[in-house]
N, C-alpha and C positions, 0 to 999 in steps of 0.2 A: 528519813524514809527512803524506801527503795521503789523506783519507778522503772517499769520495763517499756522501752520504746516500741515493743511489739503490740502493746495494748494501750498506751497513753502517750500524750505529747510531752515534751520537756517542759519544766516549769518556766513561766515567763518572768520570774523575778531575777534581779541581778544578784550575783554572788560575789563575795569578797575574794574568794580563791576558787579557781577551777583546777582540778587535778586530773590530768590525762593518765588513765590507768587505774585499775582497781585491785592491784596485787598487794604484796607484803608491805612495801615501802609506802604505797599510796594510802592504804588503810590506816597505817600508823599516823601518817601526816594528817589525814582527814580527822581522825579522832582527837589528836592533840590541838588542832586548830579549832575544832568545834567546841572543845572544852574551854578555849580562850574566849568564846562568845562570837566567833566569826561564822559567817554563812559560807558553807563549803559545798561545792558540787563535784562529784566524782564521776568520771566517764569510764565505764567498763565496757570493752568491746564484746565481751561474751555475756552469758546469762548467769543464772544462779548455780548452774552445774555445767559440766563439760558437754559440748554439743559439736557435732561434726562440722557444720557450717562455720562456726566460730573458730574452731581449731584449724580449719583450712586457711584462715588468714595468716597463720604462721608460716605458710609455704615460703621458701627462700631458695636461693641458688648458692651452692657452695662451690667455689672455684679454686680454693687453696687446699690446705691440709684438711683431711676429713674431720668433721665436727658433728658429734652425735647430738649434743645438747640443743642445737638450733632447731632440731625436729622433735625431740622427745621430752624436753625439759622446760617447755614454755606453756603454761596453762592459761587459756583465755576463758576465764570464768571469774566470778567475784571471789577474791582471795588469791587469784593468780597462781603462781607456782607454789605458794604456801600450801595448796591443796595436794601437792605432789611430794614435798620433802619431808624429812623426819623431824625437823625442828632443831638441828644442831647449831649452836652459836659459839663462835670463837673470835676473840678480838685480835687485832693486829698488835705488833710490838713497836717500840719507839723507833727502831732503825728503819721500819717501813716508810716513815715519813721524812727520812733524811736523804741527802744525796749519797749515792753509793757508787764507787768506781765500777764501771762495767755494767751498771744497771740503770742509774738515773743520774744525769749530770746536774740536776737541781732538786732541791727538796720539794715536798708538797707545800702549798701556800699556808697550810695550817700544821700545827705540831701535834704529836701524840698527847701531850699534856693538855692542850686545848680540847681535844676530843674525849679525854678520859671521863669527865663529868657526864658526858652524854651517853657513853657506854653504861654508866651506872643508872642514868635516868631510864634508859630503855629496859635494863634488867628489872627495875622496879615496876615499870609499866606492864611488862609482860609476865610478871610474877616468876621471874627466873631465879632458880635457887642460887645461893651464894656458892662461889667456887670453893672446892676442897683443895687444900695444899698442905704443906708441912706445918703450917701455923694453926690449922683448925683442929679442934678436939676430936672430930670424927676420924681424922687420919689414922690415929693409933688403932682405933677400933677396926678400921678398914684394912690396914696394912700390917697389923701385928706389931712387930718390933719398931716400926717407925716408917715414915714416908720413904720409899725406896730411893737410894742414892746410886745413880748411874753416872759414872765419871764422864764428864764432857757434855752431859745432856741435862735438860730440865724435863722432868716428867710432869705434865700438866693434864688437867681433866677438862674436856669440853663439856658444856652443859646443853641439855636438850629441853625444849619447851614441852610442858604437859599437853598443851593443845597447839599444835603447829599450824593448823588452818586458821588464819586470822579472821576470815569472814565468820567463822563460828565463834572465835574468841571475842570479837567485837560485835557479835550479832545483834544483841539487844539495842545497843547504841545506834547501829546502822539502821535498824528498823524504826526506832522510836523517836530519835532526835529531830525536832522541827527545824534545826539549823543545818542539818546534814542531809543532803540528797544524793543518792546513788542512782545514776542512769545506767540500766542494763541495755545491752545491744546498741551501744553508742560508740561507733568506730570513728575515731578522730582522723580526718583526712587532710587537714590543713590548718594553718595559722594565719589569720588575717591581720596585717599590719595596719595601725592607725596612720593618719596622714603625716604625723611627725616622723614616721619611719623608725621609731624607737620602741613604741608600745605595741603590745598585742591587743587588738580590739576585740577579737572573738576567735573561738575555735570552731572550725567547720566539722560537722558531725554527719556521718551517713547513717540513716535508719536502716533496719533490716531489709526493707523493701527497695532500697537503693535511693530513696529520696533524701534530700539534704536539708539540714537546719544548721543554725549557729547558736552557740551559747557564749555568754559574756561574763567577764569577771575582772576585778581590779588587778589581780595577779594570776598568772598561769604557771602551773608546775607540771613539767613532763616527768611522769613517774611510771611510764609504761614499759620499762625494761630496756636493757642495753641495745638490743637490735632495733626495736621499734622507735626508740628515741632518735637514734641516728637516721633511721629511715624517714621519720617525719620531718626532721630538720633539713635533710637533703632534698626531699620532695618539695618542700616549700621554697627552698633556695633555688631549685630548678625553675619554679614558676615565677619567682620574683628575685632577680639578681641583686636588687637593692636591699634585700634583707640583711641586717647587720652581720649575720653569721655566714652569708653566702660565699664570701671569699676566704673564710677561715680554713686553712688546710688541715686543722685538727678535727673537724667534724667528720666522724666516722673512723678516724685514725687511732692507732694505738690499741687496737682490740687485743685482749688477752684472755687466757683461761689457764687454769692449773693443769699440769700434767700429772696423771696418775700412772704409776709404774710399780710393778713388783720388783723389788731390788734384790731379793734373794730368799732362799729357803732358810727357815729358822730351826735350829736344833736345840731344844731346851736342855740345859744342864741340870736344873732343878725344876722339874715340870710343875709340881704343886705350887711352888712359890712363883714361878713364871706366870702361871694361869691366874693366880690370885692378884698379881701385879697388873696384868694387862687385859683381863677380861672386863667387859662393861659392868658398870656399877649401877645399882638402883638403891637409892636411899631417900627416904621421905617422899616417895612418889616421883622423884626426879631421876633421870638417867644421866650418867656421866660416861664418857669414853676416854680412857687413858691414851695419851699420845706423847711422842718424844720430840723435843725441839733442841737443836744443836746450840750449845753455848758458844757465843762468839765474843771477841774482845781482844785486848792487847796480848793476852797469853794464849790465844787460840787462833790458828789460821782461819781467815774469814773467806768462805766461798762466795761471798756477796749475795747470791740468790738465796732466799729463804726456803727451807725444805722442812716438812714435818713428816713423821712416820707413825704408823699404827700397825697392829698385827691382825692379819686375816686368819681366822681359824676355820679350816675346812673339815667338815664332818659328814658322815653318812646320814645324819638326821636333820641336816640344815633345811632341806625342802619341807619336811614335815613340820618343823618348828615354825617356819615362816608362815605357812598356811594357818596354823593354830593362832599365831599372833594376829593375823589379819582378822580372823574370826572373833578373837577376844576384843579387838578394838571396835569392831562393828557392834558387838553387844554392849560395850561400855557407852557407845554413842546413841544407843537406842535404835540402831538399824538392824535389819534382818540380814544375817550373813548369807553370802552367795552360796557357800558350800552346803550341800545337803547332809543329812545325818550320816549317810554311808561314807561320804568323803571325810567327815570329822572322825569317825571311828577308824578309818584307814590311816589317817595321820596320827591318831593317838597310838594305834598299834605300831606304827612305823617308828615311833620314838623308842620302843623297846626298853632296854635296861638303862637308857639315859635318863629316865624320869627320876630315879632315886638320887644320883649325884646332883642333878639339876635343882631339885627341891632343897637338898642339903646346902648347896652353895648359896642359894637365894636366901634361905632362912638364917644361916649361920654367918655368911660372909657378904651378903648383899650383892652377890655376883650373878650375872647372866651366864650360866655355865655352858660351855661348848666343849665336847670331848676331844675335838681336834684330832680325830682318828685318821684323817686324810692329810694331815700336815698343817704347818703354820708358816705364814709368809710375812715378810716385812714389806709393807706397801707404803709408797711415798706420794705425797702431794707436793709438787714443786712449782715454785714461782717461775715465770718465764721472763726473759729480757724483753722489755717493751720495744716495739718496732713501729715506726710510723707507716711502714708499708703493709702492716697487718691491719686490715681495715674492713669496714662495712661500706659498701657503695650501693647504687641502685642498678637493678637489671633493666636495661632499656627495652628488652624483648618481652618481658613478662609483667603482668599486672594482676592485682587481686580483683574480686568481683565488683569493687567500688571504683576501680580505675586507678588506684595507686600503684606505682611501680613496686615490684617486690624487692626485698633486700638481697644483696649479693655479698657473701662473706668470703674474704680471702684471708684465712687465718695462717699466719706464718710464725715460726719459732726459729731462734738462732741455731739451736742444736748443740754446739760444742759447750757453751757455757752451762746449759741445763744438764747435759750429761756429766760434766765435771762436778757440778754441785751435788748431783744425786749419788755419783760414785763415792765422793768424799763422805757423804752422809752415811752410806751403808758401811763403809770401812770403819768409820769411827763408831758407829752403832755396834758393830761386832766387837770392837775393842772394849767399849763401855759395858756391854752386856756380859762379856766374859769376865771383866774385872769385878763385876757385881755378882758373879757366880750364877747368872740367870740363863744365859744361852750363848751360842755362837751363830753367826750368820754366814751362810754359803752364798757369796755374792754371784750374781748372774755374770757369766764370762764376758759377754759383750760389754756390760756396764763396767766390769773391772778393767777392761781394756780401753775404757772411755771412747768406745766406738759409737759414732752418731747413729748407727743402725739400731742401737738399743731402743731409740725412741720410736721405732716402728711398732713396738708393743705398747707404747704409751697412749692413753686416751685422754680426752678432755673430761672434766668433772662437772660440767654444766654450770661452771662459775664464770659467767660471761662478764667481762669488765671492759671499761674504756669506751672510746667513741665520742665522748663529750668531756674530755678530761679537764680537771681543775688546773688553771694556769695562773702565772704571775701577771700576764698581760695577754692581749689577743693573739700575739704571735707565738704564745707558749701553750695555749689551751683554749677551750670553748667557754668555760665558766670561770668566774672569779672565786675568791675564797668564801664568798657568801652564796655560791652556787647560782648566781645570776649570769645569764648568757651575756657575754661581752657585747656592748653596743646596744643593749636593750635596757629598758627601765623596769619591766615587770614580767620577764620570762625567766623561769628557773628550771633547773634539772635536779632530780633526786634519784638516788640509786647508784649502783656500782659503775654506771656509765661515766661517772666523774672521776674514777680512780686513775691516778697516774701510774701506779704500780699495784701489783695484785697480792703481794705477800705470799704466805703459804696457806692462809686460813680461808675457810668459807667466808665469802664477802658479805654475807647478809648482816651480821652484827655491826660491822663498820658502816654499811649502807644505812642501817637503821639509826645508828648514832648520829651520822651526818644529817639524817632526816629530822631527828629530834632537835638538833641544833638549828636546822632551817626553820622549823616551826617557831622557834623563839625569835629568829630574825624577822619572820613574816608578821609576828605579833607586833613588833615595833616599827614595821614599815607599812604604811597605809597610803599608797598612792591613790589619787582620785581618778575614777573612771567615768568617762562620758562616751556614749555611742558615737562612732564616726564611720565614714565610708571606708571600707577595706580597700587596700591596694595590692594585697597578695592573694 
């Protein structure tokens, strides 16, 4: 059931698991635990939709490299950031979990093979379509003569959820299950330690009117996003220096995001075949985006950092098409489109002659056609080298309306390693695409010279990771391989905050896979809870 603290008190029953956060990771975890028969309480600091007072709680101080995502890509409402994203999911690759020279001196405490079954479990849970590759029957239909061979690269297809907003996807269970309670407008402000100093006895919660209450559970999971997880841990440690994580230097450290950069202009050699290879695919109601991943190994120089590339098609009809897509999605969800009839007609007329090839491409080739009359660009998402001085701290001068210190983000990147990896990617992509007879790439001059100033044009991708990384021991990270905070017996962290490295991929799929694994661990771990006096 869903309870709004604006209108009702919190339930007075004890829960086996309290989840701080009501976003993508939190809702998956809640549903999986509820299905096991556990009583679950979800604390969402926002309401059922976006509201200005709730969004204001995202305010933060940026003291390092500019970071857009901290302001525009964090949603405080039930479903969290899943209300904002498109639903694209991509898994990591085995090397991401291994030690890599110049990137990570130690592997993750878990391996890719350990996580693979949980990727598959999440795909089934979210009804994600099977991946298309050279082994699937649909590939021949989609790509004609066969799955494209681009020397030195793997062409892979990312998958997109039909319903990316998980509050809608899980809506009936959230509303109807007697074992699952969602508290709206419940802003977690602290963690109360039990007398033994190892267990969390309660979570302190601020109501919308500023009054405080506490909620109790056997196990507490922080799933409120990378920034807020570090903020909550740091704020509690400042109040109570005896907290097990208070002296851990990795709390807030190792913050990462992917760098997005246009690597060069693309000149198709065979435009029809190029478009058919790289334009987005819709098949069986599912969307796929073709991307390139550099093959590495004994026969190929390894730039260490992982980079992926996709093609941005610029056209004169892009704005009109985007507005029509938004309108169509609103209608499909039973909502009233914001656009009036006049706006709709203007966008339809603006599409002009693009309608005919768009319909043909969709019906014959299952492609989302873009005429690309204003050019094609190779765009990269690049992993950054993790740094312990790239970190989230607390701003001692600023507080939110409930008295919590605001987060301060000092995002730092190495520079030279990232530029070198992206330059190598573009050069090899141009060679591979020319060898395949598809295109050549005119590399950006600064990038070609491996000039760090090329990164002045790079932006973050709203893929915030780190701050509570998984470690082999307390001097190496914040949580262990089971995602339990070192030194505690019942405090866990879920989400991309636990990542040691960030790969090249959208972090959501890997965060969800780790969450499904955590749900299984929590099923077999049932510590006993008894109320005690808090000391934090």
